[in-house]
C-alpha positions in Angstrom: 21.5 -63.7 -77.8 22.5 -60.1 -78.6 24.6 -58.1 -76.1 21.5 -56.0 -75.3 19.1 -58.9 -75.0 17.3 -59.3 -71.7 17.3 -62.6 -69.8 13.7 -63.3 -68.8 14.9 -65.2 -65.8 17.0 -62.3 -64.5 15.8 -60.8 -61.2 13.4 -57.9 -61.7 14.9 -54.5 -61.1 13.9 -52.9 -57.8 10.9 -50.6 -57.8 11.0 -47.0 -56.5 8.7 -45.5 -53.9 6.8 -43.8 -56.7 6.4 -47.1 -58.6 4.8 -48.7 -55.5 2.5 -45.7 -55.0 1.4 -45.8 -58.7 0.8 -49.6 -58.6 -1.5 -49.2 -55.6 -3.3 -46.2 -57.2 -3.9 -48.2 -60.4 -5.2 -51.2 -58.5 -7.6 -48.9 -56.6 -8.8 -47.3 -59.9 -9.2 -50.7 -61.6 -11.3 -52.0 -58.8 -13.6 -48.9 -59.1 -14.0 -49.1 -62.9 -13.4 -52.0 -65.3 -12.0 -50.0 -68.1 -8.8 -50.7 -70.1 -6.8 -47.5 -70.6 -5.0 -46.7 -73.9 -1.4 -45.5 -74.0 -2.3 -41.8 -73.8 -4.5 -42.3 -70.8 -1.7 -44.4 -69.1 0.9 -41.7 -69.7 -1.5 -39.1 -68.3 -2.2 -41.3 -65.3 1.5 -41.8 -64.6 2.1 -38.0 -64.6 -0.9 -37.6 -62.3 0.5 -40.3 -59.9 3.9 -38.6 -59.8 2.2 -35.2 -59.0 0.1 -36.8 -56.3 3.2 -38.6 -54.8 5.2 -35.4 -54.7 2.4 -33.7 -52.8 2.3 -36.4 -50.1 3.7 -35.5 -46.6 6.9 -37.2 -45.5 4.9 -39.4 -43.2 2.6 -40.5 -46.1 5.7 -41.2 -48.3 7.4 -43.3 -45.6 5.3 -46.4 -46.4 6.3 -46.3 -50.0 10.0 -45.7 -49.3 10.0 -48.6 -46.9 8.6 -50.9 -49.7 11.3 -49.6 -52.0 14.1 -50.3 -49.6 12.8 -53.8 -49.1 12.7 -54.4 -52.8 16.2 -53.1 -53.2 17.4 -55.6 -50.7 15.5 -58.3 -52.5 17.1 -57.4 -55.8 20.6 -57.4 -54.3 20.1 -60.8 -52.8 18.7 -62.3 -56.0 21.5 -60.7 -58.2 24.2 -62.1 -55.8 23.1 -65.7 -56.8 21.9 -65.0 -60.4 24.0 -66.8 -63.0 23.4 -65.1 -66.4 23.1 -67.1 -69.6 25.9 -67.7 -72.1 25.6 -65.9 -75.4 25.3 -68.9 -77.7 26.6 -66.8 -80.7 29.8 -65.6 -79.1 30.3 -67.8 -76.1 30.3 -64.7 -73.9 28.6 -64.7 -70.5 26.4 -61.7 -69.8 27.8 -59.8 -66.9 26.1 -59.4 -63.5 24.2 -56.2 -62.9 24.1 -54.1 -59.8 26.5 -53.7 -56.9 26.3 -54.5 -53.2 29.1 -52.1 -52.4 28.6 -48.5 -53.4 31.0 -47.4 -56.2 31.4 -44.1 -57.9 34.1 -43.6 -60.6 34.4 -40.0 -59.6 35.8 -41.2 -56.2 35.0 -43.3 -53.2 36.1 -42.6 -49.6 39.0 -44.9 -48.5 41.1 -44.6 -45.4 41.9 -40.9 -45.1 41.7 -40.1 -48.7 39.5 -40.4 -51.8 40.2 -43.3 -54.2 39.5 -42.6 -57.9 39.2 -45.6 -60.2 38.2 -45.4 -63.9 36.3 -48.2 -65.6 35.7 -48.7 -69.3 33.2 -50.8 -71.3 34.5 -54.3 -71.6 34.3 -56.6 -74.6 33.6 -60.3 -74.4 36.1 -60.8 -77.2 39.1 -59.5 -75.1 41.3 -62.0 -73.3 40.6 -65.4 -71.8 38.5 -63.7 -69.1 36.1 -62.0 -71.5 37.4 -58.5 -70.8 36.2 -58.5 -67.2 39.4 -56.7 -66.1 38.1 -53.4 -67.3 35.4 -53.1 -64.5 35.3 -52.9 -60.7 33.6 -55.9 -59.2 32.0 -56.4 -55.8 34.7 -59.0 -54.8 37.4 -56.3 -55.4 35.5 -53.9 -53.2 35.1 -56.5 -50.5 38.9 -57.0 -50.4 39.4 -53.2 -50.6 37.3 -52.7 -47.6 38.9 -55.5 -45.7 42.3 -54.0 -46.3 41.0 -50.7 -45.1 39.7 -52.3 -41.9 42.7 -54.5 -41.4 45.7 -52.7 -43.0 48.3 -54.8 -41.2 47.7 -57.6 -43.7 49.6 -55.5 -46.2 51.5 -52.9 -44.2 55.3 -53.1 -44.8 54.8 -56.3 -46.9 55.8 -57.2 -50.4 52.5 -57.9 -52.2 51.6 -59.6 -55.5 48.1 -59.2 -56.8 46.7 -61.6 -59.5 44.0 -60.4 -61.8 44.3 -56.8 -60.7 42.0 -55.5 -63.5 41.4 -51.8 -62.9 43.8 -51.8 -60.0 41.5 -50.9 -57.2 42.9 -53.5 -54.7 46.6 -52.9 -55.5 46.1 -49.1 -55.1 44.4 -49.8 -51.7 47.4 -51.8 -50.6 49.7 -48.9 -51.6 47.7 -46.4 -49.7 47.7 -48.7 -46.6 51.5 -48.7 -46.6 52.7 -51.9 -48.2 56.4 -52.1 -49.0 55.8 -53.0 -52.6 52.9 -54.1 -54.7 53.1 -55.8 -58.1 49.8 -55.6 -59.8 49.3 -58.2 -62.6 46.8 -59.0 -65.3 46.6 -59.8 -69.0 48.1 -57.2 -71.4 44.8 -55.6 -72.4 44.1 -54.5 -68.8 47.5 -52.8 -68.2 46.9 -49.4 -69.8 43.8 -48.7 -67.6 45.5 -50.2 -64.5 48.5 -47.9 -65.0 46.2 -44.9 -65.6 44.5 -45.6 -62.3 47.8 -46.0 -60.5 48.9 -42.6 -61.8 45.6 -40.9 -60.8 46.0 -42.1 -57.2 49.8 -41.9 -56.8 49.5 -38.7 -54.9 48.2 -40.7 -51.9 51.6 -42.4 -51.4 54.0 -40.0 -53.1 55.7 -39.0 -49.9 56.4 -42.7 -48.9 58.8 -45.4 -50.1 56.0 -47.6 -51.5 56.9 -49.2 -54.8 54.0 -49.8 -57.3 54.3 -51.6 -60.6 51.9 -53.1 -63.2 53.1 -56.2 -65.0 51.6 -58.8 -67.4 50.9 -62.2 -66.0 49.0 -64.8 -68.0 48.1 -67.7 -65.7 48.6 -70.1 -68.6 52.2 -69.0 -68.9 53.1 -67.1 -65.7 56.5 -65.5 -65.5 58.9 -66.8 -62.8 58.5 -65.1 -59.4 62.0 -63.6 -59.5 61.2 -62.1 -62.9 58.0 -60.7 -61.6 59.6 -59.2 -58.5 62.6 -58.0 -60.4 65.2 -59.5 -58.1 66.5 -62.9 -57.0 66.3 -64.6 -53.6 63.0 -62.9 -52.9 59.4 -63.9 -52.3 56.0 -62.3 -51.8 54.8 -61.9 -48.3 51.2 -61.5 -49.4 49.3 -62.6 -52.4 45.9 -61.0 -53.2 43.2 -62.3 -55.6 39.9 -60.5 -55.9 36.8 -62.1 -57.6 38.7 -64.0 -60.3 36.8 -67.3 -60.2 33.9 -67.4 -62.6 35.1 -69.4 -65.6 35.9 -73.1 -65.0 38.6 -73.0 -67.7 40.6 -70.5 -65.6 40.6 -72.3 -62.3 43.4 -74.8 -63.0 45.7 -72.1 -64.4 45.0 -69.9 -61.4 45.8 -72.7 -58.9 49.1 -73.4 -60.7 50.0 -69.7 -60.5 49.1 -69.6 -56.8 51.4 -72.5 -56.2 54.2 -71.0 -58.2 54.1 -67.6 -56.3 53.6 -68.8 -52.8 55.6 -70.5 -50.1 54.6 -71.9 -46.7 55.0 -68.4 -45.2 52.9 -66.5 -47.8 49.5 -65.2 -46.7 47.0 -65.5 -49.5 43.7 -63.5 -49.4 41.1 -64.4 -51.9 37.6 -62.9 -52.3 35.3 -65.2 -54.1 31.7 -65.0 -55.2 29.9 -68.3 -55.7 28.3 -68.4 -59.1 28.0 -71.6 -61.2 28.2 -75.0 -59.5 30.9 -76.4 -61.8 33.3 -73.6 -61.2 32.5 -73.5 -57.5 33.2 -77.3 -57.0 36.5 -77.1 -59.0 37.8 -74.1 -57.2 36.9 -75.3 -53.7 38.4 -78.7 -54.3 41.6 -77.3 -55.8 42.1 -74.5 -53.2 41.7 -76.9 -50.3 44.1 -79.4 -51.8 46.8 -76.8 -52.0 46.1 -74.6 -48.9 44.8 -74.6 -45.4 41.8 -72.4 -45.9 39.9 -70.2 -43.4 36.7 -68.6 -44.5 37.0 -65.2 -42.7 34.0 -63.9 -40.8 34.4 -60.3 -42.0 31.6 -59.0 -39.8 33.2 -60.4 -36.6 36.8 -59.6 -37.5 36.4 -56.3 -39.3 32.8 -55.1 -38.8 32.3 -55.6 -42.5 29.0 -56.8 -43.9 28.7 -58.8 -47.1 26.2 -61.0 -48.9 26.4 -64.7 -48.0 27.5 -65.7 -51.5 30.7 -63.7 -51.1 33.7 -65.3 -49.3 37.0 -63.9 -48.1 39.4 -66.8 -47.8 42.7 -66.6 -45.9 45.0 -69.3 -47.2 48.3 -70.7 -46.2 50.2 -73.4 -48.1 49.9 -76.8 -46.6 53.1 -77.9 -44.8 54.7 -80.7 -46.9 
C-alpha cells in the first residue's frame, strides 16, 4: 500500500453543512426527474447549490449546521477506535487522522501564555517508533491539559518525560513551574524537540526551571543518575504521553519505567487504546509493576476526553 493510499475501511470524513444541503437538493431533483447528469452538469449544480446555500437565512442554515456538527462528532468517535492497516511493503502503520483536541502549530492557549510547537512530516523509516515523535498526538494534548488543570503534579518537582517527541508536554511542565524537566526520546526527535524548547523558553526565562533534552532508547536506557546528571537523586514525577501503539515497544517501555521509578515516584501515562494485542500486553505489564488508577479527568479536572483515552496515575507496588 502506498503512503497516499486510502483505506476503504477508514471512517468517512465529516460532511459540511453545504454537503448536507447539496445532498438533500440532489435527492429532491432526482426524485423529480430520472436523468443522469454528466460531469459538466454536476459541476454546475454544485456551484448552484453553493449559491443557494449562501443565500439561506441563518435560521434556514441552522438545520444543516446541526447535521454537520453531529457528523463531526461521529467522525471523531470512529477515528478514536480506528486501527489503520499496516503497509505490507514497508511495515509502516498508517497514522491516525484527525484530532479530538484542537491544535494549531502557530500557537495554542496554555495557562497564561501561548504555547507554540512545531511539527514536521514524519517518516515510517525513522526510529523504532516509525517517526511518530515528529508530530503532536492527542494523548500528549490530554496530558498537557491535565497538567494545566492540575499543575501541582509537576510544580517544584524533578520530572522525567519518556517519548517526549515534539516536546509539548515537557514544555507544559516547565511553564507550570517544575523544578527540572528532562525530556527524552530517540536521537532523531531531539533537534525538533530542542527547537520547540527554545521557541517557548521565554515563558520560564525569569524562573529557576531547568529544561534539558536527552537521548533515551528504551532498548538501552541510560542509568538514571546519568540522565539526571547527578548522583543520589531520583525523579519525583515521570510522564509518558501516548507512547503505546507498537507491541514490540511495550516490554522495553516497562523496563525503562521500572529503571527510572521508585515507590515514591508518581507516574502519569496517557494512553489511547488501539490494537488488542498491544492493549493486552500493556495493561498486563503496567498492572504487574504498578498500582494503577484510571483518572476520571472530567470529575477531577473538568477535562473531557474520548472513552478510548485513558490517563493513568501509577505508583510502584510496595515490595
